[in-house]
C-alpha angles and dihedrals in degrees: 000000000000116000119241117259114237113213118212113194144147120247136045091272138010105254140156124030094331092053093047092048094050092046091054098038097046099041111141095021124113107248133191133190126203112254117255092248092055133255143191119301096187123118094013138128101239133196112190108204122182136164120217124207117224091272089057096234118123109176093201090056090047090053092049091050089052091052093049092051091049094050114051108188094026091120095040112155094011130123119210149190131187132224114191117185116190133196090208136036096258140067101027096106094040091052091045096052091044089055093046091051093049093046092047091053087050092057105271122137120215129203117224116286093019096166126085106183128181122195119207094262094039087225089134085074095054095106094044091048092050093047092046096044092234142107126275095257092050091050089052092051092048090052091053092046091049092049092050090050093051092048091052094045098043118123121168111246113246122215125185091213109013122211111228125194117199117197123193142156099198139114110254094214096059109017118115088191093057090045091057092045089052090059091047091048091054089056098049107030092089089063103032142053104236128199118185121194125186118207100197102100097098095243096101113106121192122241112273096195106257116199113278094251093051092048091048091048093056094038093055088056092050095254148088132227091248097052116184128116093337093062097033098046117000100050095050092044093048093049089060098037125105091196140014122213113202114204103209125185109189109252110184090329091306143089113275117269094252094048090048090050090049092052091048092050091054087077092085092055093040090060090060105028131048116231094193094112093049121091126214124219128172141191110206122189122185125193092213115354142313101089090138090059092055091043090053089052090054090049093048097043102043106021104031098033108023098035104240112150118243119223119203113259091024094126121075110191119189137164119220131142116180120062109275094014094114092065090054097053114124110262094005095131091056092048092048090050091050092048092050093046090048092051092052093043094054097042097044106026105026092250101309108165090356133126136043120325115259119254119261092264090059098252097297115157105234123172116242144148094292099043140039118213107243093233091052100048120099104216 
């Protein structure tokens, strides 16, 4: 029997284009809404649905983000998707990935492509509408219906001995990120097959945006026009992998150039191979601050755009500057142990006993000074 879908939204009622879209897209499904006085959001199938005004600021969404960040573990055992409906042509994707990141850190799992966003003009659905032989509004509704179905059907793949691909572009002698990964690797290599590929040899060219047909042609043959390490090593390893671990030092609040190029080049393979059964993990180390910015780029690039699924607890964010400093951080051994255990739990056991611990109140969503219950907010 299909689980009910719990709708999280801001406002006393779902109205306007978002309300009409959800009503049409979710017709026939069993829906639930959190009670006004709050309630548990653990072990649910969740659809987060928010409207954004043209300035992109929804105060109900801001309150919900605050609550999520204050309550790690509050969404433990849940699987989610996000619908973001904008009045303008900006901010929908930024708001969506921010919510996915916060919910992931609060214990929610996400299938690949977990964001259905609608800009004010709906022009972001032009290609889908053309391919589907329908109008923009119909394409939007189909995207929401498809997302809801995937959230309800999602089950983490289980592998007896998972294959893990680690990608980095760092120097082993000085990199704090690689040092942390080394400790994680020691903890998981007894139970996984691990392939590690460095992208520092100068042969990695960025994607130059080949025509769709050319990209598809090379992707179907397991390659890419530009060849090199991506085709020779990364593509074959990724085809076999159950998970990819990105090792991400923070360069100017962004992924490093080579990692960005690698993600861009995955488009050729993505056109021919589904990544929906592959998980994404990341270790992000910042010299000063901004780890959340890089983590949100990982979420957006690999989960939202390329379709990797996102386990809870899959993002380890640390701050360390001098070489070797990361291994001296207070509590780092415990966090590395938790990250490694979480990785194995999700890849082998589908998440049993994984993820952040629930808050003392058991994960119940209760309004307070720092958060506004979605059903009580007015925007």
